[in-house]
C-alpha positions as CSV (number, residue, x, y, z in Angstrom):
1,M,8.0,99.1,81.8
2,G,7.5,95.4,80.9
3,S,5.5,93.2,83.1
4,L,7.4,91.0,85.5
5,I,6.3,87.2,84.8
6,L,7.3,85.0,87.5
7,K,8.0,81.4,86.4
8,R,7.2,78.9,89.0
9,E,8.5,75.4,88.7
10,R,6.0,72.9,89.2
11,G,6.4,69.3,90.2
12,F,3.9,66.3,90.9
13,T,1.2,67.1,93.6
14,I,0.7,64.5,96.3
15,L,-2.5,63.4,94.8
16,E,-0.8,62.5,91.3
17,V,1.9,60.5,93.2
18,V,-0.8,58.5,95.2
19,F,-2.7,57.9,92.0
20,A,0.6,56.7,90.1
21,A,1.5,54.4,93.1
22,A,-2.0,52.9,93.2
23,I,-2.0,52.2,89.5
24,L,1.5,50.6,89.8
25,G,0.6,48.5,92.7
26,I,-2.5,47.3,90.8
27,G,-0.2,46.3,87.9
28,I,2.2,44.6,90.2
29,L,-0.5,42.7,91.6
30,G,-2.0,41.6,88.5
31,Y,1.3,40.3,87.3
32,T,1.9,38.3,90.4
33,K,-1.4,36.6,90.1
34,I,-0.8,35.8,86.6
35,K,2.4,34.3,87.6
36,A,1.1,32.2,90.4
37,S,-1.6,30.9,88.2
38,S,0.9,29.9,85.5
39,R,3.0,27.9,88.0
40,Y,-0.1,26.2,89.4
41,S,-1.1,25.2,85.8
42,Q,2.3,24.2,85.2
43,V,2.4,21.9,88.2
44,Y,-1.0,20.6,87.5
45,S,-0.1,19.7,83.7
46,K,3.1,17.8,84.8
47,Q,0.9,15.8,87.4
48,L,-1.8,15.1,84.9
49,S,0.7,14.0,82.1
50,Q,2.4,11.6,84.7
51,A,-1.0,10.2,85.9
52,V,-1.9,9.5,82.2
53,L,1.5,7.7,81.6
54,L,1.0,5.9,84.8
55,S,-2.6,4.8,84.0
56,G,-1.6,3.9,80.4
57,S,1.1,1.7,81.6
58,Q,-1.2,0.0,84.0
59,M,-3.7,-0.6,81.6
60,E,-1.3,-2.1,79.1
61,D,0.1,-4.5,81.9
62,F,-3.4,-5.5,82.6
63,L,-4.3,-6.2,79.1
64,R,-1.1,-8.2,78.8
65,R,-2.0,-10.5,81.6
66,G,-5.2,-11.3,79.6
67,Y,-7.7,-10.0,82.3
68,N,-6.9,-13.0,84.6
69,H,-5.8,-10.9,87.4
70,T,-6.1,-13.1,90.6
71,M,-7.9,-10.2,92.7
72,L,-10.6,-9.7,90.3
73,S,-13.7,-11.3,91.5
74,G,-17.3,-10.2,91.8
75,L,-21.0,-10.9,91.0
76,D,-23.1,-10.0,87.9
77,G,-20.3,-9.6,85.3
78,E,-18.6,-6.9,87.3
79,A,-15.2,-7.3,89.0
80,K,-13.5,-4.7,91.0
81,T,-10.2,-4.7,92.7
82,H,-8.0,-2.2,94.8
83,L,-4.6,-2.2,93.4
84,Y,-2.6,-1.8,96.6
85,G,-3.1,-5.3,97.9
86,E,-0.9,-6.7,95.1
87,L,1.7,-3.9,94.8
88,G,2.4,-3.2,98.4
89,G,0.8,0.2,98.6
90,V,3.0,2.0,96.0
91,L,1.8,2.8,92.4
92,S,4.2,5.6,91.5
93,I,6.3,7.0,88.7
94,G,9.3,9.5,89.6
95,D,8.0,11.8,92.3
96,F,4.3,11.0,91.5
97,S,2.1,8.4,93.0
98,F,-1.5,7.6,93.2
99,T,-3.1,7.8,96.6
100,D,-5.9,5.4,95.4
101,A,-6.2,3.1,92.4
102,S,-8.6,0.6,91.3
103,W,-9.8,-1.5,88.4
104,T,-13.3,-2.3,87.4
105,V,-14.1,-5.1,84.7
106,R,-17.6,-5.4,83.5
107,Q,-18.4,-8.3,81.4
108,N,-21.0,-8.4,78.4
109,T,-21.0,-4.6,77.9
110,P,-21.9,-3.2,75.2
111,S,-22.6,-6.8,73.8
112,Q,-21.9,-10.4,74.8
113,L,-18.3,-10.3,73.2
114,T,-17.0,-7.3,75.0
115,K,-15.5,-6.4,78.3
116,L,-15.4,-2.8,79.7
117,I,-12.1,-2.3,81.6
118,K,-12.0,1.0,83.7
119,F,-8.8,2.2,85.5
120,T,-9.2,4.8,88.2
121,G,-6.6,6.5,90.1
122,K,-6.4,9.5,92.5
123,W,-3.8,11.9,93.5
124,N,-3.7,14.9,95.9
125,S,-6.9,13.5,97.3
126,S,-8.9,15.7,95.0
127,R,-7.6,14.5,91.4
128,E,-9.0,11.6,89.6
129,I,-8.2,10.2,86.3
130,E,-10.1,7.5,84.8
131,L,-9.0,5.2,81.8
132,T,-11.6,3.1,80.1
133,Q,-11.2,0.6,77.3
134,V,-13.4,-1.8,75.6
135,Q,-12.1,-5.1,74.5
136,V,-13.6,-7.7,72.1
137,Q,-13.0,-11.2,73.3
């Protein structure tokens, strides 16, 4: 007589299911971390481009005035001002604004015929942008 072969249907063991769930969980966690990082980078790059745009417009406005800003005064060829005194505390573009902004003008650097003009703006109390320009008199 022929031998009787029993066929046993076989499914996944509990150990295989646990490993598959762990691998899936690690994959989902990695994906969400990448998405969160991407969102942070997107927000930061938007704020940085707005800061550059606002700083550039402030530099152009300052240069248009011919450096004769009434608040600029100082000794030893250096003048510094805090921007909020004149502008009423608001320096913004759209929904973006600087929490602190200041000018520094140094005379005779790097030569007698030049001025070093520096605009510094801060936002989110930890981010800072600095725009520097050398002007020949």
